[in-house]
C-alpha positions as CSV (number, residue, x, y, z in Angstrom):
1,M,-24.8,-7.9,19.7
2,S,-22.3,-5.2,20.8
3,A,-18.6,-5.2,20.1
4,P,-16.3,-6.2,23.0
5,S,-14.9,-3.5,25.1
6,I,-11.3,-2.6,24.1
7,P,-10.5,0.4,26.3
8,E,-7.4,1.4,24.2
9,L,-9.6,2.1,21.2
10,S,-10.9,5.7,21.6
11,R,-13.7,7.4,19.8
12,L,-12.5,9.8,17.1
13,D,-15.5,12.2,16.9
14,G,-14.3,15.5,15.6
15,A,-10.7,14.2,15.1
16,A,-8.4,16.8,13.6
17,T,-6.3,14.2,11.7
18,P,-7.6,12.4,8.6
19,F,-9.3,9.1,9.0
20,G,-9.2,6.3,6.5
21,L,-10.6,2.8,5.8
22,Y,-8.5,-0.1,4.5
23,L,-10.6,-2.9,3.2
24,H,-8.8,-6.2,2.6
25,V,-9.9,-8.6,-0.1
26,P,-8.1,-11.9,0.6
27,F,-8.8,-13.7,-2.6
28,C,-6.3,-14.5,-5.4
29,A,-6.5,-16.6,-8.5
30,T,-3.0,-17.9,-8.0
31,R,-0.2,-17.3,-5.5
32,C,2.8,-15.2,-6.7
33,G,6.1,-16.7,-5.8
34,Y,7.4,-13.6,-4.0
35,C,4.2,-12.8,-2.1
36,D,3.7,-13.2,1.7
37,F,0.5,-11.2,2.0
38,N,-2.6,-12.7,3.7
39,T,-4.1,-14.1,0.6
40,Y,-5.8,-17.4,-0.4
41,T,-6.6,-19.2,-3.6
42,A,-9.9,-21.0,-4.1
43,G,-8.1,-24.3,-3.6
44,E,-6.5,-23.2,-0.3
45,L,-9.9,-22.1,1.1
46,G,-12.0,-25.0,-0.2
47,A,-15.5,-24.8,1.1
48,S,-14.5,-23.0,4.3
49,T,-15.5,-19.6,3.2
50,S,-16.8,-17.7,0.1
51,P,-16.8,-14.1,-1.2
52,Q,-20.3,-13.7,0.0
53,A,-19.5,-14.8,3.5
54,W,-16.5,-12.5,3.5
55,A,-18.6,-9.6,2.3
56,E,-21.2,-10.2,5.0
57,A,-18.4,-10.3,7.6
58,V,-16.9,-7.1,6.4
59,D,-20.3,-5.5,6.7
60,G,-20.6,-6.7,10.3
61,E,-17.1,-5.5,11.1
62,L,-17.7,-2.0,9.7
63,A,-20.9,-1.7,11.7
64,M,-18.9,-2.4,14.9
65,A,-16.1,-0.1,13.7
66,R,-18.6,2.7,13.4
67,R,-19.8,2.2,16.9
68,T,-16.2,2.1,18.2
69,V,-14.7,5.2,16.6
70,G,-17.9,7.3,16.3
71,D,-19.1,9.6,13.6
72,V,-15.8,10.6,12.0
73,P,-15.7,11.5,8.3
74,V,-13.7,9.2,6.0
75,S,-11.2,11.0,3.9
76,T,-9.6,8.0,2.1
77,V,-10.6,4.4,1.3
78,F,-8.2,1.8,0.0
79,V,-9.3,-1.6,-1.2
80,G,-6.3,-3.9,-1.2
81,G,-5.5,-7.6,-1.3
82,G,-5.2,-10.1,-2.6
83,T,-6.8,-9.3,-5.9
84,P,-9.8,-7.0,-5.4
85,S,-10.6,-7.0,-9.1
86,L,-11.6,-10.6,-8.8
87,L,-14.8,-9.3,-7.2
88,G,-15.7,-7.6,-10.5
89,G,-17.0,-4.1,-10.9
90,D,-20.3,-4.9,-9.3
91,G,-18.6,-6.6,-6.3
92,L,-16.4,-3.7,-5.6
93,A,-19.3,-1.3,-6.0
94,A,-21.2,-3.3,-3.4
95,L,-18.2,-3.2,-1.1
96,L,-18.1,0.6,-1.4
97,D,-21.8,0.9,-0.8
98,T,-21.3,-1.2,2.4
99,A,-18.7,1.2,3.7
100,R,-21.0,4.2,2.9
101,R,-23.8,2.7,4.9
102,H,-21.7,2.8,8.0
103,F,-19.5,5.9,7.5
104,T,-19.9,9.3,6.1
105,F,-17.4,10.1,3.3
106,A,-15.9,13.5,2.9
107,D,-16.9,15.3,-0.3
108,D,-13.4,15.0,-1.7
109,A,-12.7,11.5,-0.4
110,E,-10.0,9.5,-2.3
111,V,-11.3,6.0,-3.1
112,T,-8.7,3.6,-4.5
113,T,-8.7,0.0,-5.5
114,E,-5.9,-2.3,-6.4
115,S,-6.4,-4.4,-9.5
116,N,-4.7,-7.2,-11.4
117,P,-4.6,-6.2,-15.1
118,E,-5.8,-9.6,-16.2
119,S,-9.1,-9.3,-14.3
120,T,-10.0,-5.8,-15.6
121,S,-11.8,-4.6,-18.7
122,P,-13.2,-1.3,-20.1
123,E,-16.6,-2.2,-18.6
124,F,-14.9,-2.9,-15.2
125,F,-13.4,0.5,-15.0
126,T,-16.6,2.2,-16.1
127,R,-18.5,0.5,-13.3
128,L,-15.9,1.6,-10.8
129,R,-16.2,5.2,-11.8
130,E,-20.0,5.0,-11.6
131,A,-19.6,3.5,-8.1
132,G,-17.5,6.4,-6.9
133,F,-13.9,5.1,-7.1
134,T,-11.5,7.9,-7.9
135,R,-8.2,6.1,-8.2
136,V,-6.9,2.7,-9.5
137,S,-3.6,1.0,-8.7
138,L,-2.5,-1.7,-11.2
139,G,0.1,-4.3,-10.5
140,M,2.5,-4.3,-13.4
141,Q,5.8,-5.4,-11.9
142,S,7.7,-5.6,-15.2
143,A,7.2,-5.6,-19.0
144,A,9.7,-8.4,-19.4
145,P,8.1,-11.9,-19.8
146,H,10.9,-13.8,-18.2
147,V,10.8,-11.4,-15.1
148,L,7.1,-12.0,-14.8
149,R,7.7,-15.7,-14.9
150,V,10.2,-15.6,-12.1
151,L,7.7,-13.6,-10.0
152,D,4.9,-16.1,-11.0
153,R,2.8,-13.2,-12.3
154,T,0.0,-14.4,-14.7
155,H,-0.7,-11.3,-16.7
156,T,0.8,-10.8,-20.2
157,P,3.5,-8.0,-20.4
158,G,1.3,-5.6,-22.4
159,R,-1.8,-6.0,-20.4
160,A,-0.9,-3.6,-17.6
161,V,-0.4,-0.7,-20.0
162,A,-3.6,-1.5,-21.8
163,A,-5.5,-1.6,-18.5
164,A,-4.1,1.7,-17.5
165,K,-5.2,3.3,-20.8
166,E,-8.7,1.7,-20.3
167,A,-8.9,3.2,-16.8
168,R,-7.9,6.6,-18.2
169,A,-10.5,6.3,-20.9
170,A,-13.2,5.5,-18.3
171,G,-12.5,8.8,-16.6
172,F,-9.9,8.0,-14.0
173,D,-7.5,11.0,-13.6
174,H,-5.4,9.1,-11.1
175,V,-3.9,5.8,-12.1
176,N,-0.9,4.1,-10.6
177,L,1.4,1.4,-11.9
178,D,3.4,-0.7,-9.5
179,L,6.9,-1.9,-10.5
180,I,9.3,-4.3,-8.8
181,Y,13.0,-4.0,-9.6
182,G,15.9,-6.3,-8.9
183,T,14.2,-9.6,-9.7
184,P,16.8,-12.3,-10.5
185,G,17.4,-12.3,-14.2
186,E,16.3,-8.7,-14.8
187,S,18.7,-6.6,-16.8
188,D,19.1,-2.9,-17.2
189,D,17.4,-3.2,-20.6
190,D,14.5,-5.0,-19.0
191,L,14.0,-2.2,-16.6
192,R,14.3,0.4,-19.4
193,A,11.6,-1.4,-21.3
194,S,9.4,-1.4,-18.3
195,L,9.9,2.3,-17.8
196,D,9.1,3.0,-21.5
197,A,5.9,1.0,-21.1
198,V,4.9,2.9,-17.9
199,L,5.4,6.3,-19.6
200,D,3.5,5.1,-22.6
201,A,0.5,4.3,-20.4
202,G,0.0,7.9,-19.5
203,V,-0.4,7.3,-15.7
204,D,0.1,10.1,-13.2
205,H,1.7,7.9,-10.4
206,V,4.3,5.2,-10.2
207,S,5.3,3.0,-7.2
208,A,8.6,1.1,-7.5
209,Y,9.8,-1.3,-4.9
210,A,13.1,-3.3,-4.7
211,L,12.4,-7.0,-4.6
212,I,12.4,-8.3,-1.0
213,V,12.8,-12.1,-0.7
214,E,10.5,-13.0,2.1
215,D,11.1,-16.2,4.2
216,G,8.6,-18.9,3.5
217,T,7.8,-17.8,-0.1
218,A,8.3,-20.0,-3.2
219,L,10.9,-17.5,-4.5
220,A,12.9,-17.8,-1.2
221,R,12.9,-21.6,-1.6
222,R,14.2,-21.3,-5.2
223,I,17.0,-19.0,-4.2
224,R,17.9,-21.2,-1.3
225,R,18.1,-24.2,-3.6
226,G,20.4,-22.3,-5.9
227,E,17.9,-22.2,-8.8
228,L,18.1,-18.4,-8.8
229,P,20.7,-15.9,-7.6
230,D,19.9,-13.7,-4.6
231,T,19.3,-10.0,-4.9
232,D,22.3,-7.7,-5.0
233,D,22.3,-4.4,-3.1
234,D,24.6,-2.7,-5.6
235,V,22.3,-3.7,-8.5
236,L,19.2,-2.6,-6.6
237,A,20.8,0.9,-6.0
238,H,21.7,1.2,-9.6
239,R,18.2,0.2,-10.7
240,Y,16.7,2.8,-8.3
241,E,18.9,5.5,-9.9
242,M,17.7,4.4,-13.3
243,L,14.1,4.6,-12.2
244,D,14.4,8.0,-10.6
245,G,16.3,9.5,-13.5
246,A,13.7,8.3,-16.1
247,L,10.7,9.3,-14.1
248,R,12.1,12.8,-13.3
249,A,12.9,13.3,-16.9
250,A,9.3,12.5,-17.7
251,G,7.9,15.0,-15.3
252,F,7.4,12.9,-12.1
253,D,8.7,14.0,-8.7
254,W,9.3,11.7,-5.8
255,Y,7.3,12.4,-2.7
256,E,8.2,9.2,-0.8
257,V,11.3,7.1,-1.4
258,S,9.3,4.5,-3.4
259,N,6.6,6.8,-4.9
260,W,6.5,9.3,-7.7
261,A,3.7,11.5,-8.9
262,R,3.2,14.0,-11.8
263,S,1.5,16.5,-9.5
264,D,0.4,16.9,-5.8
265,A,-3.1,15.9,-6.9
266,G,-1.7,12.5,-8.1
267,R,-0.2,11.5,-4.7
268,C,-1.8,8.6,-2.9
269,R,-3.5,10.4,0.0
270,H,-4.3,7.1,1.7
271,N,-0.6,6.1,1.9
272,E,0.3,9.6,3.1
273,L,-2.2,9.0,5.9
274,Y,-0.1,6.0,7.0
275,W,3.2,7.9,6.7
276,E,1.9,10.9,8.7
277,G,0.7,8.8,11.6
278,A,-3.1,9.5,11.1
279,D,-5.9,7.0,12.0
280,W,-7.4,4.3,9.9
281,W,-9.6,1.2,10.4
282,G,-8.4,-2.0,8.7
283,A,-11.4,-4.3,7.9
284,G,-11.1,-7.8,6.6
285,P,-9.0,-10.9,7.4
286,G,-5.6,-10.0,8.6
287,A,-6.1,-6.2,8.1
288,H,-4.2,-3.8,10.3
289,G,-5.4,-0.5,11.6
290,H,-4.3,2.4,13.9
291,V,-6.9,4.0,16.1
292,G,-6.2,6.6,18.7
293,G,-2.7,5.5,19.4
294,T,-3.4,1.8,19.3
295,R,-2.3,-0.6,16.6
296,V,-4.8,-3.4,15.8
297,W,-4.6,-6.5,13.6
298,N,-7.4,-8.9,12.7
299,V,-7.4,-12.7,12.6
300,K,-5.9,-13.9,9.4
301,H,-8.0,-16.8,8.1
302,P,-11.3,-15.8,6.4
303,A,-13.3,-18.5,8.1
304,R,-12.1,-17.6,11.6
305,Y,-12.6,-13.9,10.7
306,A,-16.2,-14.5,9.6
307,D,-16.9,-16.7,12.7
308,A,-15.8,-13.9,15.1
309,V,-17.9,-11.3,13.4
310,G,-20.8,-13.7,13.3
311,R,-20.6,-13.9,17.1
312,G,-20.8,-10.1,17.3
313,E,-17.1,-9.7,18.2
314,L,-14.5,-7.5,16.7
315,P,-12.3,-10.0,14.8
316,I,-9.1,-8.7,16.5
317,A,-6.2,-11.1,16.9
318,G,-4.1,-8.6,18.9
319,H,-3.4,-5.0,19.6
320,E,-0.5,-2.8,20.8
321,V,-0.8,0.5,22.7
322,L,1.9,2.7,21.3
323,T,4.1,4.5,23.9
324,D,5.4,8.0,23.3
325,E,8.7,6.4,22.4
326,D,7.1,4.1,19.9
327,R,5.3,7.0,18.2
328,H,8.5,9.0,18.1
329,V,10.5,6.2,16.4
330,E,7.8,5.6,13.9
331,E,7.5,9.3,13.1
332,V,11.2,9.6,12.4
333,M,11.2,6.4,10.4
334,L,8.4,7.4,8.1
335,R,8.9,11.2,7.9
336,V,12.5,10.8,6.8
337,R,11.4,8.8,3.8
338,M,9.1,11.7,2.6
339,R,10.0,14.5,0.3
340,S,8.7,17.0,2.9
341,G,11.4,15.6,5.2
342,I,11.5,15.3,9.0
343,P,10.7,18.6,10.8
344,V,13.5,19.8,13.1
345,E,10.9,20.2,15.9
346,V,10.1,16.5,15.8
347,L,13.7,15.6,16.7
348,R,15.3,15.6,20.1
349,S,18.4,17.7,20.6
350,E,20.8,14.8,20.3
351,E,19.0,13.6,17.2
352,V,19.4,17.1,15.6
353,G,23.1,16.7,16.2
354,R,23.1,13.3,14.4
355,A,21.0,14.7,11.6
356,D,23.6,17.5,11.1
357,V,26.3,14.8,10.8
358,E,24.1,13.3,8.0
359,V,24.0,16.7,6.3
360,A,27.8,16.9,6.5
361,T,28.2,13.4,4.9
362,G,25.7,14.3,2.1
363,A,22.8,12.0,3.1
364,L,20.6,14.8,4.2
365,R,20.2,18.5,3.4
366,R,18.5,21.2,5.4
367,E,15.5,22.8,3.8
368,G,14.0,25.5,6.0
369,D,12.9,23.8,9.2
370,A,13.2,20.2,7.9
371,Y,15.8,17.6,7.0
372,V,15.3,16.1,3.6
373,L,17.1,13.1,2.0
374,T,19.5,13.9,-0.8
375,D,19.5,11.7,-4.0
376,A,22.3,9.8,-2.5
377,G,20.6,9.6,0.9
378,R,17.5,8.0,-0.6
379,L,19.6,4.9,-1.5
380,L,20.5,4.6,2.2
381,A,17.4,5.8,3.9
382,D,17.1,3.0,6.4
383,G,20.7,3.6,7.6
384,V,20.0,7.3,7.9
385,V,17.1,6.6,10.2
386,R,19.1,4.2,12.3
387,R,21.9,6.7,12.8
388,I,19.5,9.5,13.7
389,L,17.8,7.3,16.3
390,D,21.0,5.6,17.6
């Protein structure tokens, strides 16, 4: 059966911009208290779906995606979740083989998978390398046991570092560790210990995000009941400065407000694809994509997702055709956060004037033909964007 006609999705044959695939694995062993991603535990799913049914549905969606966008080479693949490592090395290898059956990968394609440290092993990483993965991103969050407990993380504090070293030993040149800072109960010493652990792991990339308390999560309910204090903006800013100072001293440079790499080769090219407004297809339950100026998102529940694909339909829950104004706002929002900055030519004349005001106040600096956040400006990036677009 053919995919339904969605006129707004244009073919991308010969597209000049990079094209990526995002593959969403919706399974988790447990639900973390701060998480609001589209994930499901075995108990939540019951008998309504299975990893095999999900894999077959992804296969079907990718076949329809290929017919929709045409023969465009894939420059990046990112397997996210959820907990992709629950599939095991063989399961992730099979998923990558599925993608390769439908799309041609560029010779230098970056292929990343997220992994929970507790569901990895030396053999797991060896299998990933054999399958063609080039990059691993490990969820560490913190090295402090009490911080991990607040976040409902199940891995032991030292496991993330051990997993990163195992990945390096298996031949991965590019390994990322994710940190979360500002968790209730975290101290400066806790963050220092986490940074020491990250640097000991020998990774070439670090992502660090301020804790965001999302409505509807277990963590939000605990804060609302007064069991935990809410996050504090001043504390978050201080912790960010600690992170940035330690990482810079260790040879990392920021290339996006929340991301640092030891070299250009260590940057996450898939994320750069998002930030630079390129195209990607999001496959899997709840996955989001951007194709030819149209934003698309899939149905969330794995059973409904599989049912739609089984009927020969793209499992799209909704789509939005981006106007020129939408694209402009997104470009400013995302480019300002990058180390390369926002090119002057992207800004309208009145926005250039507002950007010059930000230079005068010390939030931006002019570097050639671009405006770049200063160290102080990175702490207030969202406000800088609002004032430029105001």
